[in-house]
C-alpha positions as a printed Julia matrix, in Angstrom:
491×3 Matrix{Float64}:
  12.73   23.06   -3.64
   8.97   22.6    -3.2
   8.47   22.74   -6.97
  11.1    20.04   -7.44
   9.31   17.9    -4.86
   5.96   18.32   -6.61
   7.57   17.38   -9.94
   8.74   14.06   -8.43
   5.47   13.12   -6.71
   3.51   11.83   -9.77
   6.06    9.04  -10.22
   5.42    7.88   -6.67
   1.63    7.67   -7.0
   0.82    4.29   -8.54
  -0.69    0.95   -7.6
   2.75   -0.68   -7.62
   3.29    0.63   -4.06
   0.17    1.9    -2.34
   2.06    2.73    0.86
   4.42    5.09   -0.96
   1.4     6.48   -2.84
  -0.3     7.13    0.49
   2.73    9.08    1.75
   2.9    11.11   -1.46
  -0.79   12.03   -1.18
  -0.27   13.04    2.45
   2.56   15.35    1.39
   0.29   17.12   -1.11
  -2.47   17.42    1.49
  -0.08   19.03    3.94
   1.35   21.37    1.28
  -2.17   22.51    0.36
  -2.7    23.61    3.96
   0.64   25.29    4.57
   1.56   26.49    1.07
  -1.62   26.74   -1.06
   0.29   28.72   -3.71
   2.27   25.55   -4.47
  -0.84   23.86   -5.92
  -0.39   25.42   -9.37
   1.34   22.33  -10.78
  -1.01   19.79   -9.18
  -3.69   19.72  -11.96
  -1.12   18.74  -14.59
   0.97   16.22  -12.65
  -0.22   14.82   -9.35
  -3.96   14.93  -10.12
  -3.81   12.69  -13.24
  -1.71   10.17  -11.29
  -4.23   10.19   -8.45
  -7.14    9.74  -10.87
  -5.4     6.71  -12.34
  -4.71    5.23   -8.91
  -8.32    5.66   -7.8
  -9.39    3.21  -10.51
  -7.06    0.55   -9.11
  -8.54   -2.5    -7.34
  -5.66   -2.24   -4.84
  -6.68    1.14   -3.41
  -8.34    0.53   -0.05
  -7.82    0.95    3.69
  -5.52    3.73    4.86
  -4.44    4.53    1.28
  -8.07    5.24    0.37
  -8.48    7.46    3.44
  -5.42    9.45    2.31
  -6.98    9.75   -1.14
 -10.22   11.25    0.23
  -8.21   13.67    2.38
  -6.14   14.58   -0.69
  -9.18   15.59   -2.75
 -10.71   17.57    0.12
  -7.43   19.43    0.59
  -7.33   20.35   -3.11
 -10.73   22.03   -2.91
  -9.75   23.91    0.25
  -6.58   25.21   -1.42
  -8.71   27.66   -3.42
  -7.06   26.93   -6.75
  -9.53   27.81   -9.56
  -8.61   24.6   -11.41
  -9.28   22.47   -8.33
 -12.82   23.47   -7.42
 -15.48   21.1    -6.11
 -17.24   21.0    -9.48
 -14.0    20.36  -11.4
 -12.9    17.49   -9.16
 -16.32   15.84   -9.15
 -16.27   15.98  -12.95
 -12.82   14.36  -13.08
 -13.78   11.64  -10.61
 -17.09   10.65  -12.15
 -16.12   10.89  -15.83
 -14.92    7.22  -16.08
 -18.26    6.09  -14.6
 -20.55    8.18  -16.8
 -18.38    8.14  -19.94
 -16.38    4.89  -20.0
 -13.62    4.48  -22.54
 -11.26    1.63  -23.49
  -8.54    3.39  -21.5
 -10.5     3.27  -18.24
 -12.78    0.22  -18.59
 -11.46   -3.18  -17.4
 -11.14   -5.87  -20.03
 -14.02   -8.36  -20.27
 -16.12   -6.45  -17.72
 -19.66   -5.07  -18.19
 -18.87   -2.36  -15.61
 -17.24    0.94  -16.55
 -14.48    0.61  -13.9
 -13.24   -2.08  -11.54
 -15.64   -2.96   -8.73
 -13.32   -1.59   -6.03
 -13.0     1.65   -8.02
 -16.71    2.31   -7.48
 -16.15    2.2    -3.72
 -13.06    4.4    -3.97
 -14.72    6.99   -6.21
 -17.92    7.07   -4.15
 -15.88    7.52   -0.96
 -14.13   10.56   -2.44
 -17.35   12.1    -3.77
 -19.05   11.52   -0.41
 -16.17   13.18    1.45
 -16.2    16.16   -0.93
 -19.97   16.6    -0.7
 -19.97   16.41    3.09
 -16.92   18.55    3.8
 -16.18   20.86    0.88
 -19.4    21.62   -1.0
 -21.67   24.62   -0.64
 -25.3    23.84    0.14
 -26.24   24.35   -3.5
 -23.44   22.06   -4.69
 -24.38   19.44   -2.1
 -28.05   19.46   -3.13
 -27.02   19.28   -6.79
 -25.03   16.08   -6.13
 -27.9    14.43   -4.21
 -30.46   15.4    -6.86
 -28.3    13.99   -9.66
 -27.77   10.71   -7.8
 -31.5    10.3    -7.18
 -32.3    11.15  -10.81
 -29.84    8.46  -11.89
 -31.68    5.89   -9.79
 -35.14    6.96  -10.95
 -34.21    6.85  -14.64
 -34.71    3.62  -16.57
 -32.04    4.55  -19.09
 -29.04    4.55  -16.76
 -26.45    1.79  -16.95
 -25.72   -0.61  -14.11
 -22.42    1.19  -13.52
 -24.15    4.52  -12.94
 -26.72    2.93  -10.62
 -23.98    1.15   -8.67
 -22.05    4.4    -8.25
 -25.17    6.38   -7.28
 -26.15    3.87   -4.58
 -22.69    3.67   -3.05
 -22.36    7.46   -2.97
 -25.81    7.96   -1.44
 -24.89    5.42    1.22
 -21.62    7.19    1.95
 -23.35   10.56    2.31
 -26.45    9.3     4.12
 -24.35    7.65    6.82
 -23.23   11.08    8.03
 -26.11   13.36    7.04
 -29.88   12.97    7.26
 -31.4    12.56    3.77
 -35.01   12.19    4.91
 -35.94   15.51    3.31
 -35.98   13.6     0.03
 -39.38   11.91    0.08
 -39.66    8.16   -0.52
 -35.88    7.83   -0.59
 -36.1     4.29    0.8
 -38.43    3.25   -2.04
 -36.07    4.71   -4.65
 -33.2     2.71   -3.17
 -35.2    -0.51   -2.71
 -36.33   -0.4    -6.35
 -32.75   -1.41   -7.18
 -33.34   -4.71   -5.36
 -35.03   -5.78   -8.6
 -31.89   -5.19  -10.67
 -30.6    -8.19  -12.65
 -27.06   -7.3   -11.51
 -25.89   -8.68   -8.16
 -23.47   -5.79   -7.63
 -26.33   -3.29   -7.87
 -28.48   -5.29   -5.43
 -25.64   -5.44   -2.94
 -25.01   -1.7    -3.32
 -28.71   -0.99   -2.74
 -28.57   -3.02    0.47
 -25.48   -1.09    1.57
 -27.08    2.25    0.68
 -30.33    1.52    2.52
 -28.45    0.52    5.67
 -26.17    3.55    5.68
 -28.91    6.03    4.82
 -30.85    4.63    7.77
 -27.96    5.52   10.08
 -28.59    9.17    9.22
 -32.18    8.97   10.52
 -32.62    5.78   12.53
 -36.02    6.64   13.95
 -37.51    6.99   10.47
 -35.87    4.23    8.46
 -35.17    1.35   10.89
 -38.88    0.6    11.6
 -39.47    0.53    7.82
 -36.66   -2.0     7.33
 -37.88   -4.22   10.18
 -41.38   -4.17    8.73
 -40.11   -4.97    5.22
 -38.09   -7.94    6.49
 -41.24   -9.49    7.92
 -43.51   -8.74    4.99
 -41.27   -9.26    1.96
 -39.62  -12.67    1.88
 -38.11  -12.16   -1.58
 -36.09   -9.19   -0.34
 -35.35  -10.66    3.07
 -31.68  -11.47    2.43
 -30.87   -7.97    1.12
 -32.84   -6.3     3.9
 -30.98   -8.34    6.5
 -27.75   -7.06    4.95
 -29.08   -3.52    5.4
 -29.84   -4.27    9.05
 -26.29   -5.57    9.5
 -24.94   -2.31    8.02
 -27.0    -0.33   10.52
 -25.83   -2.34   13.54
 -22.19   -2.24   12.41
 -22.18    1.5    11.72
 -24.12    2.44   14.85
 -21.71    0.43   17.01
 -18.8     2.75   16.21
 -19.72    5.6    18.62
 -21.11    5.6    22.15
 -23.91    8.1    21.37
 -25.01    5.95   18.42
 -25.01    2.84   20.6
 -27.31    4.52   23.1
 -29.73    5.41   20.29
 -29.6     1.88   18.86
 -30.31    0.33   22.27
 -33.9     1.59   22.02
 -34.43   -0.81   19.11
 -32.46   -3.8    20.4
 -35.55   -5.7    21.69
 -37.38   -5.28   18.37
 -34.34   -6.34   16.35
 -33.65   -9.31   18.64
 -37.24  -10.59   18.44
 -37.14  -10.3    14.66
 -33.77  -11.99   14.23
 -34.51  -15.03   16.39
 -37.51  -15.72   14.18
 -35.19  -16.21   11.23
 -32.56  -18.37   12.94
 -34.3   -21.38   11.44
 -34.32  -20.02    7.88
 -33.75  -22.65    5.21
 -31.39  -20.24    3.4
 -27.85  -20.61    4.74
 -26.94  -17.12    3.52
 -29.76  -15.58    5.55
 -28.75  -17.56    8.64
 -25.18  -16.26    8.38
 -26.42  -12.65    8.26
 -28.76  -13.31   11.2
 -25.83  -14.77   13.16
 -23.68  -11.72   12.42
 -26.47   -9.37   13.53
 -27.09  -11.34   16.74
 -23.38  -11.36   17.55
 -23.05   -7.61   17.03
 -26.17   -6.94   19.11
 -24.7    -8.91   22.0
 -21.71   -6.57   21.99
 -24.2    -3.76   22.66
 -26.28   -5.45   25.38
 -24.56   -8.67   26.43
 -25.94   -8.86   29.96
 -29.49   -9.52   28.81
 -28.9   -11.1    25.38
 -26.14  -13.65   26.04
 -28.25  -15.76   28.46
 -31.15  -15.58   26.02
 -28.96  -16.86   23.19
 -27.72  -19.72   25.37
 -31.29  -21.01   25.67
 -31.37  -21.65   21.92
 -28.47  -24.14   22.1
 -31.09  -26.74   23.05
 -33.46  -25.81   20.21
 -34.94  -28.72   18.27
 -33.91  -27.03   15.02
 -30.34  -27.74   13.86
 -30.49  -24.52   11.81
 -31.15  -22.54   14.98
 -28.33  -24.27   16.87
 -25.83  -23.59   14.06
 -26.92  -19.93   13.95
 -26.42  -19.62   17.7
 -22.87  -20.96   17.74
 -21.98  -18.88   14.66
 -23.24  -15.74   16.42
 -20.66  -16.29   19.17
 -17.9   -15.97   16.55
 -18.96  -12.36   15.93
 -18.66  -11.45   19.61
 -15.0   -12.49   19.79
 -12.63   -9.7    18.77
  -8.94   -9.17   19.39
  -9.61   -5.93   21.27
 -10.92   -6.17   24.87
 -14.73   -6.07   25.02
 -17.17   -5.65   27.88
 -18.67   -9.03   27.0
 -15.39  -10.93   27.59
 -15.85  -11.61   31.31
 -19.34  -12.99   30.83
 -18.42  -14.85   27.64
 -15.59  -16.67   29.43
 -18.21  -18.2    31.76
 -20.62  -19.2    28.99
 -18.45  -20.14   26.03
 -17.93  -23.72   27.22
 -21.69  -24.3    27.07
 -21.87  -22.92   23.53
 -18.95  -25.1    22.43
 -20.71  -28.17   23.8
 -22.35  -28.09   20.36
 -19.16  -29.85   19.21
 -21.01  -32.94   20.45
 -24.16  -32.15   18.46
 -25.76  -34.91   16.38
 -25.97  -32.66   13.32
 -22.9   -32.5    11.07
 -23.42  -28.87   10.06
 -23.88  -27.7    13.66
 -20.59  -29.34   14.62
 -18.84  -27.68   11.68
 -20.09  -24.24   12.74
 -18.93  -24.97   16.29
 -15.48  -25.86   14.95
 -15.33  -22.6    12.98
 -16.25  -20.65   16.12
 -13.68  -22.55   18.17
 -10.98  -21.81   15.59
 -11.86  -18.11   15.52
 -11.83  -17.89   19.32
  -8.51  -19.73   19.63
  -7.0   -17.34   17.12
  -8.45  -14.0    18.3
  -8.85  -14.46   22.05
  -7.53  -17.81   23.34
  -7.91  -16.7    26.97
 -11.66  -17.3    26.62
 -11.24  -21.05   26.05
  -8.07  -21.92   27.93
  -9.97  -23.04   31.05
 -12.29  -25.19   28.92
  -9.7   -27.09   26.9
 -10.11  -30.26   28.95
 -13.73  -30.53   27.76
 -13.12  -29.17   24.25
 -10.18  -31.33   23.11
 -11.89  -34.77   23.26
 -14.7   -33.46   21.05
 -12.19  -31.85   18.72
 -10.12  -35.02   18.41
 -13.2   -37.12   17.76
 -14.03  -34.99   14.73
 -10.66  -35.83   13.12
 -11.59  -39.51   12.84
 -15.16  -39.37   11.47
 -15.63  -40.36    7.82
 -19.04  -40.61    6.14
 -18.36  -42.02    2.7
 -20.98  -42.72    0.08
 -21.25  -42.99   -3.7
 -23.05  -40.48   -5.88
 -24.27  -41.51   -9.31
 -23.91  -39.03  -12.15
 -25.1   -40.62  -15.36
 -23.1   -43.79  -15.96
 -20.43  -42.78  -13.44
 -20.14  -43.15   -9.68
 -18.18  -40.69   -7.55
 -17.1   -41.21   -3.93
 -18.21  -38.46   -1.54
 -17.17  -37.99    2.08
 -19.77  -35.89    3.89
 -17.51  -35.47    6.93
 -14.52  -34.13    4.99
 -15.27  -30.45    5.65
 -15.61  -31.19    9.36
 -12.26  -32.99    9.45
 -10.59  -30.09    7.67
 -12.11  -27.67   10.16
 -10.97  -29.89   13.06
  -7.36  -30.0    11.85
  -7.43  -26.24   11.27
  -8.5   -25.89   14.91
  -5.65  -28.15   16.0
  -3.18  -25.98   14.1
  -4.53  -22.83   15.79
  -4.55  -24.47   19.23
  -0.93  -25.5    18.68
  -0.04  -21.81   18.35
  -2.21  -20.34   21.1
  -3.01  -22.96   23.79
  -0.18  -25.48   23.59
   0.38  -25.44   27.36
  -3.13  -26.9    27.84
  -2.58  -29.8    25.44
  -1.37  -33.35   26.12
   1.29  -33.48   23.41
   1.15  -37.27   22.91
  -2.63  -37.31   22.42
  -2.15  -34.43   20.02
   0.47  -36.38   18.04
  -1.8   -39.44   17.87
  -4.3   -37.39   15.86
  -1.59  -35.81   13.74
  -0.72  -39.36   12.7
  -4.33  -39.85   11.61
  -4.14  -36.64    9.55
  -0.94  -37.79    7.85
  -2.96  -40.62    6.27
  -5.92  -38.47    5.19
  -6.61  -36.49    1.99
  -3.93  -34.09    0.64
  -5.5   -30.91    2.09
  -5.44  -32.37    5.58
  -1.95  -33.79    5.08
  -0.7   -30.27    4.34
  -2.05  -29.02    7.68
  -0.46  -31.9     9.56
   2.89  -31.27    7.84
   2.78  -27.7     9.14
   1.99  -28.93   12.63
   4.83  -31.45   12.59
   7.21  -28.75   11.36
   6.19  -26.46   14.21
   6.46  -29.2    16.83
   9.98  -30.02   15.63
  10.97  -26.54   16.82
   8.94  -26.24   20.04
   8.94  -29.85   21.3
  11.53  -31.95   19.46
  11.66  -34.58   22.22
   8.02  -35.55   21.71
   8.61  -35.82   17.96
  11.6   -38.1    18.54
   9.52  -40.43   20.7
   6.86  -40.66   17.97
   9.27  -40.54   15.06
   8.69  -44.06   13.74
   4.91  -43.76   13.6
   5.18  -40.31   11.97
   7.72  -41.45    9.37
   5.59  -44.36    8.15
   2.79  -42.27    6.54
   5.39  -39.77    5.31
   7.27  -42.62    3.62
   4.05  -43.83    1.99
   3.4   -40.35    0.64
   6.91  -40.1    -0.84
   6.63  -43.52   -2.46
   3.13  -43.04   -3.88
   2.86  -42.52   -7.63
   1.1   -39.53   -9.15
  -1.93  -40.29  -11.24
  -1.55  -39.95  -14.99
  -3.7   -36.8   -15.05
  -1.37  -35.11  -12.53
   1.7   -36.05  -14.57
   0.15  -34.66  -17.77
  -0.58  -31.34  -16.03
   3.03  -31.11  -14.82
   4.34  -31.71  -18.32
């Protein structure tokens, strides 16, 4: 019976249904523990199917976790055809020796981008849990040699960095001298994927020995402006990873003042990408030490720099999670003051405040329910602002509305509020601004259609009272003629 089951499993392991694939992999993992003698057929059936699935861009999340467990269980089964060395060879062969059968079409990389993460996760798990010390050291040495060599392809470098990061997150790699310099040398790669992987690797390797590597990263951020964005990403990786366990949080707390002082210096960065990373880091730090950091952040809402104000309100978005957090009680008191930036003179600051409001209304509406009376007038005001101008491009002139993104964000907020805080809304004021949206650009019209549809179900009486004014813009939309270019596309 078990042999018949194993014969059927390869057909179930495919990207067409990753959930079924996950269950099939779990069955093999359990069989390897309880009936290791049943693994004889695995190398010829289930293993090839798993190796095909691991190259799929759809393998991630819980299915990927099952895949790493599957490979570890194969090694532990003791089958001579499923040793650590054999499985590592099977997993890495598409990376080191790409072929038309494994390489994606029109891609310079040997496998799909997600496949690098999947493969590196499996190799990391095998090295950490199933390898002898000699096998473990052999893997690390090979990865470092790949990074030091000038002859290796971008695919090999990408794989080596991701795998080093996966291993270094759980085991101290500081015995390898100048490891951080080897990793940071990949910041000079012409390939963005390799740069991003180097940032990821540096952050995760630092988790393995925070006392050694974090001061180096903080120093590099201050002294090397060209690498600042990538180094900030590494810092974000450290904060995110160290926030997962209580003992790690206690260790990270020793560095919170240094990280905070560094990050607030870069809130005014001219690079929007850097400001977003700074905001994410600040938000995650407040989850660690909200009592001292949240009041400090509030002080920057009155900064003269609009960049700093937008970074501050964006940081709040990263403190709001669906799960209960220690910061929630304090944040409920302060969030109204942060969302006062909806009245800011700067267009970008208001847009970031709208994004934060939308995120809060979606993830934890209880934080803003008591502040809706102050929030809604500012939200409604944003639905009416238009800043049109003409831009010349050669002999042509194009109309541009600088406030369009803000209006879209405002209507997105209204849609979220409709779902989460409707009992705090004056329905007729709300409908007045839906009417405005029904006359706006198509993207905003689509949002207002969804809101009208929802209100028909939850408050049909209000819709009936406003029916005439709602029908008028709808009638105009139905009667409007498509432009010739739209008609030609449809044909």
